[in-house]
C-alpha positions in Angstrom: 51.8 46.1 112.2 48.5 48.1 112.0 48.5 49.4 115.4 51.9 50.3 115.3 51.2 52.4 112.0 48.3 53.9 113.7 50.0 54.7 116.9 53.0 56.2 114.9 50.8 58.5 113.1 48.8 59.9 115.6 52.1 60.9 117.6 54.4 63.7 117.3 56.6 63.8 114.5 59.6 64.0 116.7 62.0 61.0 117.0 64.2 60.6 120.3 67.2 59.0 118.5 68.2 57.2 121.7 65.1 55.1 121.9 64.4 52.2 119.7 60.5 52.5 120.1 60.7 56.0 119.2 62.7 55.4 116.0 60.2 52.8 114.9 57.5 55.3 115.1 59.6 57.7 113.2 60.5 55.6 110.5 56.6 54.7 110.2 56.1 58.6 110.0 58.6 59.1 107.5 57.4 56.2 105.4 54.0 57.7 105.2 54.6 61.4 105.3 57.9 61.8 103.2 58.4 58.4 101.3 54.6 58.1 100.5 54.5 54.6 100.8 52.1 52.2 102.8 54.1 50.7 105.6 52.3 47.4 105.5 53.6 47.0 101.7 57.0 48.6 102.1 60.1 46.5 101.0 63.7 47.0 101.9 64.0 50.0 99.2 61.3 52.1 100.8 62.5 51.3 104.2 66.0 52.7 103.3 64.4 55.9 101.8 62.5 56.4 105.0 65.6 55.7 107.4 67.7 58.1 105.0 65.1 60.9 105.1 64.9 60.6 109.1 68.7 60.8 109.4 68.8 63.8 106.5 67.0 65.9 109.2 69.6 65.5 111.7 72.2 66.1 109.0 70.6 69.5 108.1 70.2 70.6 112.0 73.8 69.8 112.3 74.9 71.3 109.1 73.2 74.6 110.0 74.9 74.5 113.4 78.2 74.3 111.8 77.3 77.0 109.5 76.4 79.5 112.1 79.5 78.6 114.2 81.7 79.3 111.1 80.2 82.6 110.6 79.8 83.5 114.3 83.4 82.7 115.0 84.6 84.3 111.6 87.0 81.3 111.2 89.2 80.7 108.5 87.5 78.4 105.9 89.0 75.8 103.9 87.7 74.9 100.7 88.9 71.7 98.8 88.3 71.7 95.2 88.5 68.3 93.6 87.2 66.6 90.3 86.7 63.3 92.3 84.8 62.5 95.7 84.6 58.7 96.4 82.3 58.9 99.4 81.3 55.4 99.2 77.6 54.6 100.8 76.5 57.0 103.4 73.8 55.1 105.5 76.1 53.0 107.8 78.7 55.8 108.1 76.2 58.2 109.3 74.8 55.6 111.8 78.3 54.9 113.0 79.1 58.7 113.3 76.0 59.4 115.4 76.3 56.3 117.3 72.7 55.1 116.4 73.3 51.8 114.5 72.4 49.5 117.6 68.9 51.7 118.3 68.2 51.6 114.5 68.8 48.0 113.9 66.5 47.0 116.8 63.8 49.4 115.5 64.1 48.1 112.0 63.9 44.3 113.2 60.6 45.2 115.0 59.4 46.1 111.8 60.6 43.0 110.1 63.5 44.6 108.5 67.3 43.9 108.5 69.7 46.9 108.2 72.3 45.2 106.5 69.8 44.5 103.5 68.6 48.0 103.6 72.1 49.2 103.4 72.5 47.4 99.9 69.7 49.5 98.5 72.0 52.6 98.5 73.9 53.1 95.4 77.8 53.4 95.6 78.2 56.8 93.9 81.4 56.4 91.6 82.4 60.1 91.5 85.7 59.5 91.1 88.4 57.2 89.5 90.5 55.9 92.5 92.8 57.3 95.2 92.4 60.9 94.3 88.7 60.5 95.2 89.0 58.3 98.2 91.7 60.6 99.6 89.1 63.7 99.2 86.4 61.8 100.9 88.9 60.9 103.8 89.9 64.5 104.2 86.2 65.5 104.4 85.6 63.0 107.2 88.7 64.0 109.1 87.8 67.8 108.7 84.3 67.1 110.4 85.6 64.6 112.9 88.2 67.2 114.3 85.8 70.4 113.8 87.7 72.3 111.2 85.6 74.6 108.8 85.8 72.4 105.7 83.9 72.5 102.3 84.4 70.0 99.4 83.6 71.4 95.8 83.1 69.1 92.7 80.9 68.2 89.9 77.5 66.5 90.4 78.1 64.0 87.8 75.0 62.1 86.1 77.0 59.2 85.4 80.0 58.5 87.7 83.2 56.5 86.6 81.8 53.5 84.5 80.4 50.1 85.7 82.9 47.5 84.7 81.8 44.2 83.5 84.2 41.4 82.0 82.5 40.0 78.9 84.5 37.4 76.9 87.4 38.2 79.0 87.6 41.9 78.2 86.5 44.8 80.2 83.2 46.4 78.8 82.3 49.8 80.3 78.6 50.7 81.2 77.1 53.9 82.5 77.0 54.2 86.1 73.6 55.2 86.9 73.9 56.0 90.4 71.2 58.5 90.5 68.5 56.1 89.1 66.9 55.6 92.3 67.4 59.2 93.4 69.9 60.3 96.2 68.3 60.9 99.4 71.2 62.5 101.0 71.2 65.3 98.8 69.8 68.7 99.1 69.0 70.7 95.6 69.6 74.3 96.2 67.8 76.0 93.4 68.6 79.4 94.7 72.4 78.6 94.6 72.9 79.0 90.9 75.6 80.9 89.0 76.5 81.5 85.4 79.6 80.1 84.0 80.5 81.3 80.6 82.5 79.9 77.6 83.6 81.4 74.2 83.0 84.8 73.5 85.4 87.7 72.8 87.2 90.3 75.0 86.4 94.0 75.1 89.0 96.5 77.1 88.4 99.8 77.9 89.4 102.7 80.2 87.1 103.3 83.1 86.1 106.7 84.5 89.3 106.8 86.6 91.6 105.9 83.6 92.1 102.4 84.9 92.0 99.8 82.1 89.0 97.5 82.5 88.0 94.2 80.5 84.8 92.7 79.8 84.0 89.1 78.5 81.2 89.5 75.9 79.2 87.4 73.5 79.5 84.3 75.6 77.8 81.1 75.7 76.5 80.4 79.2 75.3 77.6 81.3 74.1 77.6 84.9 75.8 75.7 87.8 73.3 74.5 90.5 74.5 73.6 93.7 73.6 70.0 95.2 74.7 69.8 98.8 75.6 66.3 100.6 76.6 66.6 104.2 79.8 64.6 105.1 79.4 63.6 109.2 82.5 63.4 111.6 82.9 60.8 114.0 81.2 61.5 117.5 81.5 65.3 116.1 78.7 67.8 116.1 80.5 69.5 112.9 79.5 68.8 109.3 81.6 69.2 106.3 79.6 70.0 103.4 80.1 68.7 99.8 78.8 70.9 97.3 78.4 69.4 93.7 77.5 71.5 90.7 75.1 70.2 88.0 74.9 72.0 84.7 71.7 73.5 83.5 70.8 75.3 80.5 70.1 78.9 80.6 67.1 78.1 78.5 65.1 74.8 78.5 64.4 75.0 74.8 64.2 77.4 71.7 60.5 78.1 71.3 60.9 79.3 67.7 62.2 76.0 66.7 59.7 74.3 68.7 56.8 76.1 67.3 58.1 75.4 63.8 58.0 71.6 64.6 61.8 71.1 64.9 61.9 69.6 68.2 65.5 68.4 68.1 66.8 71.7 67.2 64.7 73.4 70.1 66.4 71.5 72.8 69.9 71.2 71.2 71.4 74.1 73.3 69.7 72.5 76.5 71.3 69.0 75.7 74.8 70.4 74.9 75.1 72.6 77.9 73.8 69.8 80.4 76.6 67.3 79.0 79.1 69.3 81.0 77.8 67.4 84.4 76.9 64.3 82.4 79.6 62.0 83.0 83.2 61.8 84.7 86.2 62.2 82.7 84.8 61.7 79.2 87.3 59.9 76.6 89.8 62.5 75.7 91.2 60.8 72.7 89.3 63.2 70.6 89.4 67.1 70.4 85.8 67.1 71.2 86.4 64.9 74.1 89.2 67.0 75.3 87.3 70.2 74.9 84.5 68.8 77.3 87.1 67.9 79.8 88.4 71.4 79.9 85.0 72.7 80.1 84.1 70.5 83.1 87.3 71.8 85.0 86.4 75.3 84.4 82.7 74.8 84.9 83.1 73.7 88.7 85.9 76.0 89.3 84.0 79.1 88.3 80.9 77.9 90.0 83.0 77.0 93.1 84.9 80.5 93.2 81.9 82.5 92.9 80.2 80.7 95.7 83.1 81.1 97.8 83.2 85.0 97.1 79.5 85.2 98.0 80.1 83.3 101.2 82.9 85.7 102.1 80.8 88.9 101.3 77.7 87.7 103.7 80.2 88.9 106.8 82.9 90.9 105.1 82.4 94.3 103.2 84.9 93.5 100.6 87.5 91.1 99.3 90.6 93.1 100.6 91.0 90.3 103.3 89.8 87.5 101.3 93.1 85.7 101.6 93.1 86.1 105.1 89.9 84.2 105.7 90.0 81.8 103.0 92.2 78.7 102.2 91.5 76.9 98.8 93.2 73.6 98.1 93.7 72.4 94.6 93.6 68.8 94.7 95.8 68.0 91.7 95.9 70.1 88.6 92.1 69.6 87.4 91.2 72.8 89.7 94.3 74.8 88.4 92.1 77.2 86.1 91.1 78.6 89.6 94.1 80.7 89.5 93.3 82.9 86.5 89.5 82.6 87.1 90.1 84.2 90.6 92.1 86.9 89.1 89.4 87.4 86.4 86.7 87.7 89.2 88.5 89.9 91.5 89.8 92.1 88.6 86.8 92.2 86.0 83.9 91.8 88.4 85.1 93.4 91.6 87.3 96.1 89.9 90.5 95.1 91.8 93.8 96.3 90.5 96.3 93.5 89.1 98.9 93.9 91.9 96.4 93.3 94.7 94.6 90.8 92.9 97.6 88.7 92.3 98.8 89.1 95.9 95.5 87.8 97.3 95.3 85.1 94.5 99.0 83.8 95.5 98.1 84.1 99.5 94.7 81.9 98.9 95.7 78.9 96.8 97.6 75.9 97.8 98.3 72.8 95.2 98.7 69.4 95.9 100.5 67.2 93.4 99.6 63.7 92.8 102.2 62.5 90.0 105.5 62.2 89.0 104.9 60.9 85.5 105.7 63.7 82.8 102.9 62.6 80.8 100.4 62.9 83.5 101.1 66.4 84.1 98.0 68.2 82.7 98.5 70.8 79.7 96.1 72.4 77.4 96.4 73.6 73.8 96.8 77.4 73.5 94.4 77.3 70.7 91.7 75.5 72.7 91.9 77.7 75.6 92.0 80.8 73.2 88.5 79.5 72.0 86.9 78.2 75.2 88.4 80.6 77.7 89.7 83.7 76.0 90.0 86.0 79.1 91.7 83.3 81.0 94.5 82.8 78.3 95.2 86.5 78.5 95.4 86.4 82.2 97.9 83.5 82.1 100.0 85.1 79.4 100.1 88.2 81.9 101.0 86.0 84.9 103.6 84.3 82.6 105.0 87.7 81.8 105.5 88.8 85.4 106.7 85.1 86.4 109.4 85.1 83.5 110.6 88.6 84.7 111.3 87.1 88.1 112.8 84.0 86.5 115.4 86.2 84.7 116.3 88.0 87.9 116.9 84.7 89.7 118.6 82.8 86.7 120.4 85.7 84.9 121.2 84.5 81.3 120.0 80.8 81.6 117.5 80.6 78.7 117.1 76.8 79.2 115.6 77.5 82.8 113.6 80.2 81.5 112.2 77.7 78.8 111.5 75.0 81.3 110.0 77.3 84.0 107.6 79.0 81.4 103.9 78.6 81.8 103.7 78.1 78.1 105.6 75.1 76.3 106.6 76.8 73.3 107.4 73.7 71.4 104.0 72.2 71.6 102.1 75.4 72.2 100.4 74.2 75.3 99.8 75.7 78.7 101.6 73.8 81.5 98.9 73.5 84.4 101.1 72.3 87.1 103.4 75.3 86.4 100.5 77.6 86.6 99.2 76.0 90.1 102.8 76.4 91.4 103.5 80.2 90.6 99.8 80.9 91.7 99.9 78.9 95.3 101.7 79.9 98.4 102.2 76.0 99.4 102.7 73.1 97.0 102.7 69.8 98.9 103.8 66.3 97.7 101.9 63.4 99.3 104.7 61.2 100.7 108.4 62.0 101.6 109.9 60.2 98.5 107.4 61.8 96.2 108.0 65.5 97.7 111.7 64.7 97.5 111.5 63.8 93.9 109.2 66.9 93.1 111.8 69.1 94.4 114.7 67.4 93.0 113.6 66.2 89.5 110.4 67.3 88.7 110.4 70.8 89.6 114.2 71.7 90.6 114.1 75.1 89.2 110.8 76.1 91.1 112.0 74.7 94.1 115.2 76.9 93.8 113.2 79.9 93.1 110.8 79.3 95.7 112.7 77.7 98.7 109.9 77.5 101.1 107.1 76.7 98.9 107.2 73.0 98.5 106.4 70.8 101.5 105.3 67.3 102.3 102.3 66.0 103.7 102.1 62.3 103.6 98.7 61.1 102.7 96.3 59.3 105.2 93.1 57.4 105.3 90.2 57.7 107.7 90.2 54.6 110.3 86.6 55.1 110.8 85.6 54.1 107.3 88.7 51.8 106.7 88.7 49.9 110.1 85.9 50.6 112.3 83.2 50.3 109.6 84.5 47.9 107.0 86.0 45.5 109.9 83.8 45.7 112.9 85.0 42.4 114.4 88.9 43.6 114.4 87.6 46.9 115.6 85.9 45.3 118.5 88.8 43.3 119.4 91.2 46.4 119.4 88.9 48.5 121.4 88.4 45.4 124.1 92.2 45.4 124.4 92.9 49.1 124.5 90.0 51.3 124.6 88.3 53.4 122.1 90.7 56.3 121.6 92.2 54.9 118.4 89.0 56.0 116.7 90.1 59.5 116.7 93.8 59.2 117.3 95.2 56.4 115.5 98.5 56.7 117.3 96.7 54.9 120.2 97.1 51.7 118.2 100.8 51.5 119.5 99.2 49.8 122.6 98.4 46.8 120.5 102.4 45.8 120.1 102.8 43.8 123.4 99.8 41.8 122.2 101.6 40.4 119.2 103.2 38.1 121.7 100.0 37.1 123.4 99.0 33.7 122.1 95.1 34.1 123.0 95.2 37.5 121.2 96.9 36.0 118.1 94.4 33.2 118.0 91.3 35.7 118.0 93.1 37.9 115.3 93.7 34.9 113.1 90.0 33.7 113.5 88.8 37.5 112.6 90.9 37.2 109.6 89.5 34.0 108.4 86.1 35.0 109.1 86.8 38.1 106.7 88.4 35.8 104.0 85.3 33.6 104.0 83.2 36.6 103.6 85.3 37.6 100.9 85.1 34.3 99.2 81.7 34.2 99.0 81.5 37.7 97.4 84.3 36.7 94.8 82.3 33.4 93.9 79.2 35.7 93.5 80.9 37.8 91.2 83.2 35.7 89.1 81.8 32.1 89.5 85.1 30.5 91.1 85.1 28.8 94.4 88.2 29.8 96.4 89.4 28.3 99.7 89.4 30.7 102.5 92.4 28.9 104.2 94.6 29.7 101.3 96.6 32.9 101.2 94.8 35.6 99.8 97.3 37.7 97.7 95.5 41.0 96.6 96.2 43.8 94.3 93.3 46.1 93.8 93.8 49.5 92.1 93.6 51.5 88.9 95.0 49.4 86.0 98.0 51.2 84.6 101.5 50.1 83.5 103.4 51.8 86.4 101.2 50.0 89.2 102.7 46.8 87.3 99.7 44.3 87.6 101.7 42.6 84.7 104.5 41.8 87.0 101.9 40.2 89.5 100.8 38.2 86.6 104.2 37.0 85.5 104.8 35.7 89.0 101.5 33.8 88.7 102.5 32.2 85.5 105.8 31.3 87.0 104.3 29.8 90.0 101.8 27.9 87.7 104.6 26.4 85.8 106.8 25.5 88.9 103.4 23.9 90.4 102.8 21.7 87.4 106.2 20.6 87.2 106.4 19.8 90.9 109.3 22.1 91.6 107.7 23.4 94.6 107.9 21.2 97.7 104.9 21.5 100.0 103.4 24.4 98.2 101.4 27.1 100.0 97.9 27.5 98.6 97.3 30.8 97.1 94.6 32.6 96.0 95.8 35.7 93.9 92.9 38.4 93.4 93.5 41.2 91.0 91.0 44.1 90.4 90.5 47.6 89.0 89.5 49.6 86.0 91.2 50.7 82.7 90.6 54.0 81.5 88.1 53.6 78.3 90.9 54.6 75.8 93.8 52.9 77.6 94.3 50.0 75.2 97.3 48.3 76.8 95.9 48.3 80.5 92.5 46.7 78.9 94.9 43.9 77.3 96.3 43.2 80.7 92.9 42.7 82.1 92.1 40.4 79.3 95.4 38.5 79.6 94.4 38.1 83.5 91.2 36.6 82.4 92.8 34.0 80.1 95.6 33.0 82.6 92.8 32.7 85.3 90.8 30.3 82.8 93.8 28.2 82.3 94.9 27.9 86.0 91.7 27.7 87.5 90.4 24.5 85.2 93.6 22.9 85.6 93.2 19.9 88.0 96.8 19.6 88.5 97.3 22.9 90.6 93.7 23.5 91.5 94.5 23.0 95.4 97.4 25.2 95.5 96.8 28.0 93.2 93.8 30.2 91.8 93.7 33.5 89.9 90.3 35.7 89.9 89.8 39.0 88.5 87.3 41.2 90.6 85.1 43.4 88.3 84.1 46.9 89.1 86.2 47.6 91.9 84.9 50.4 93.7 84.5 51.7 97.7 81.8 48.9 98.4 83.8 46.1 97.1 87.0 47.6 98.7 85.1 47.3 102.2 84.8 43.6 101.7 88.2 43.1 100.0 90.7 44.8 102.1 89.9 43.1 105.4 90.3 39.7 103.9 93.6 40.1 102.3 96.7 38.3 103.8 99.0 40.0 101.4 98.8 43.5 99.9 100.7 43.9 96.8 102.2 47.6 96.2 104.7 46.9 93.5 104.8 49.9 91.3 108.0 51.0 89.7 110.2 52.9 92.1 109.8 56.5 91.6 106.4 56.7 89.9 103.8 56.1 92.7 103.0 59.5 94.5 101.9 58.1 97.7 99.1 55.2 97.6 96.6 55.0 100.3 95.7 51.4 99.6 98.9 50.2 101.1 98.1 52.1 104.4 94.2 50.4 104.5 95.6 47.0 103.9 98.1 47.2 106.7 95.7 48.8 109.0 93.5 45.6 108.4 96.2 43.4 109.0 97.7 42.3 105.6 101.5 42.4 105.2 102.8 44.3 102.4 105.0 43.2 99.5 106.2 46.2 97.8 109.1 48.4 96.2 110.5 51.2 97.9 108.0 53.9 96.3 105.5 56.2 97.4 104.5 55.7 101.1 105.7 52.1 101.1 109.0 53.7 102.3 107.4 55.4 105.3 105.1 52.3 106.0 108.4 50.3 106.1 110.0 53.0 108.6 107.0 52.6 110.8 106.4 48.8 110.5 110.0 47.9 110.6 112.0 46.1 107.9 111.2 42.6 109.3 107.4 43.1 108.9 107.1 44.0 105.2 108.6 42.3 102.1 110.7 45.1 100.2 112.1 44.1 96.8 113.2 45.4 93.5 115.4 48.5 92.2 115.2 51.8 94.0 114.4 55.0 92.3 118.1 55.7 92.0 118.6 52.4 90.7 116.0 52.7 88.2 117.3 56.0 87.0 120.9 54.6 86.7 119.9 51.6 84.9 118.1 53.6 82.4 121.1 56.0 82.1 123.4 53.1 81.3 121.0 51.8 78.6 118.7 49.1 79.8 118.2 46.3 77.6 115.3 44.2 78.5 116.3 41.4 76.0 119.5 40.8 78.1 117.3 40.2 81.3 115.3 37.6 79.6 118.3 35.7 78.1 120.0 35.4 81.4 116.7 34.3 83.3 115.4 31.0 81.9 112.2 31.1 84.3 111.3 34.6 82.8 111.9 33.4 79.1 109.4 30.5 79.5 106.9 32.9 81.0 107.2 35.5 78.3 107.3 32.7 75.7 104.1 31.5 77.1 102.3 34.8 76.8 103.7 35.4 73.4 103.1 32.0 71.7 99.2 32.0 72.8 99.6 29.5 75.3 96.7 30.9 77.1 94.9 31.8 74.2 95.6 29.3 71.4 92.6 30.6 69.2 94.2 33.9 68.8 98.2 33.3 69.4 98.8 36.9 68.3 96.4 38.4 70.9 99.0 39.9 73.1 101.6 41.1 70.7 101.0 44.7 72.3 102.0 43.4 75.8 105.4 41.7 74.0 106.1 44.9 72.0 105.7 47.1 75.1 108.3 45.1 77.1 110.7 44.8 74.4 110.4 47.3 71.3 109.1 49.7 74.2 112.0 49.2 76.3 110.0 47.9 79.3 109.7 51.5 80.7 108.1 50.5 84.0 111.2 47.9 84.7 108.8 44.9 84.8 111.4 42.5 83.5 114.1 44.0 85.5 112.3 43.4 88.9 111.1 40.3 88.1 113.8 37.7 89.7 113.8 40.0 92.8 109.8 39.7 93.1 110.1 36.0 92.7 112.5 35.7 95.6 110.6 38.1 97.8 107.3 35.9 97.0 109.3 32.9 98.1 110.1 34.7 101.5 106.5 35.3 101.7 105.5 31.6 101.1 108.1 30.6 103.9 106.6 33.0 106.4 103.0 32.1 105.7 103.8 28.4 106.8 104.2 29.6 110.4 100.8 31.0 111.3 102.1 32.2 114.6 104.8 34.3 113.1 102.7 35.6 110.3 100.0 36.7 112.9 102.6 38.6 114.8 103.8 40.5 112.1 100.2 41.3 110.8 99.3 42.8 114.5 102.6 44.7 114.6 101.4 46.2 111.2 98.0 47.2 112.6 99.8 48.6 115.7 102.1 50.8 113.8 99.8 52.4 111.3 99.0 55.6 113.5 101.2 57.7 111.1 98.8 57.0 108.4 95.4 58.4 109.3 93.9 61.2 107.5 93.4 63.0 110.9 97.3 63.4 111.0 97.2 64.5 107.4 94.7 67.3 108.3 96.1 68.5 111.2 99.3 69.1 109.2 97.5 70.8 106.5 95.8 72.9 109.2 99.0 74.0 111.1 101.4 74.2 108.1 99.3 75.2 104.9 96.1 76.6 105.7 96.4 78.2 109.0 93.1 77.0 110.0 91.6 76.6 113.4 89.2 74.2 115.0 85.9 75.5 115.7 84.1 75.6 119.0 80.8 73.6 118.8 
């Protein structure tokens, strides 16, 4: 390689990306001049860094071009505020978007390097918990692909969502040190720094014109420092910018304490300030944890709004047209403090009067609701807000005063409606953040047709009556670039060979695959690709769990956050029931099945952690029982994240989407699985309903109570004991869990699960839906025995996923909510 190094270093520092030889020389140059490592001694880590820095230059150039176009065309800009962004690894995504993978792979091979090995050197930034963060990442991808002027804002967490291991059968959380090797994709913007204030007191006075002004004084300040990541679009010159804020102390240390030798006290303020961006979702079971989370939410909201205003003032003289040029989307209630913060900035900093400031605020914000569960609707104690954000509490009270005046006009004499619609819950003395977001936004959207219907009719009916055009639906979507083209290249190639490439930016083009479901040769190739993906997944699972799995068995997969309403427990009850039937020879010609469950439980969610532990105990029993070894395996996939999902989803035959009807807002995992050729077993919940409408009743396995039936059953007085009494199979399964069958060394280990099902009233109807679920699974078995019939339905699922692209979601937002136009680039 000596001559290659010499040749590269003597050449120009400019790379022709369409020429593998030029890329090779460029990689060597970057290795020496940027990474600072000898190419002759470099390993995969160093070559990954060299390649990343080379691509970073392209990202920077395109980012500047996009920014100039936005300002030059004075287009309306969209700012997406989210506590979570799960972007996944970036290297292969950038190569895919730039169309460079083949040339880069060839250049690396000439240097003795394997692109696939290099890609694994990149950390998977776990800057989110699940679907919320993956959705945000998909949206940035779609905005860039279709040239919308999009920007994301979040927090530059030093430690992302915890890394999960299973030790002695239990979830153990470890810090996710995704930055330990640095992040070559980010641009640290020292010059983009804003003060964020906490605590203090309010001083109000009359200005020289007699207008009342307020100042927030004696505050504890922290600096927010910008870190930018460029999000590429597929075959697009546009770039979406993701700006993440890191907290930095206003002073590194107190010199007085330092000189006195009290080194801990000298850096106390610095350490305390910088905890704001230290970790994603601190445990909020303590008052201190709750306060830290509140501060995190305000920290990124305040920095983002200051930055958005500064961007606007670069090209406009004032803020009077702010709402005409800016659309800000609140991704759930975490950024809802943006409403009073924008009011504070407009009034206290830019001296705008209340009426104009409020009119601008309500025309700027839009709010996406992601939950139907009352306990998941965020609230904050009045006392905590008064201590941490006193000015914002004052503004919220003023907003509430005006709001309740309007409520009185709309619902005269209805005191109960007034109480329900107030931003302040008087019973608990807490501020209702969803109410604040609704009142402060021009549009509120649900994320699936059923979800939006329930929001309007069950969760916020009074708000819907008062603001009849405010609630709209935008069904979620996923980007086919990440969740088909990148993660399932063999299936992508088969699709493109059959119908062309237009599906990569217009997913509705997949409809052209429908006739091929009847083509025997196409089905054969489709099945071969699925088997290859299952073999890859089996190897991955064996590495992670130690269990050897049969890739010819049905891969039955449920991977998502562990939560009672998502009903991993129902899945497990069926696995135990199946195990009993197999042991007793009650299934003739059983279909071999591998059940894969994965996901993280929140650190403070005891019952979810117990469900993980029970899965582990049941898996140990089943997987070591020779009587069923050839027909049933159960594995728990630890540390489920984007990278694991990219292997797991293409390898699934059956997708478990079994939440209690009326609890899941949308779901996006259901879309990803179907797009990759898995059939869905699910309830009529979230986007399952729209998937059913698209793929057809015969190509999905629907079971269980509907939302209306769940409500009616509870209204009549649901008794889980009676359900178990009348179902001998269910009674046996529950008894096995309760009696310590799977954990004889500690027979009472799962009393909490039993108590939740019976004494807790089985809130999520696990027992009520058991029999219907078992019967649906029997239909799954019957179909799987006919590989041709299964393949037909799987192909039709892929062909009919056109509605569920995040591209369609973004086009809908742009047209119906933001009023944003595509840029000319």
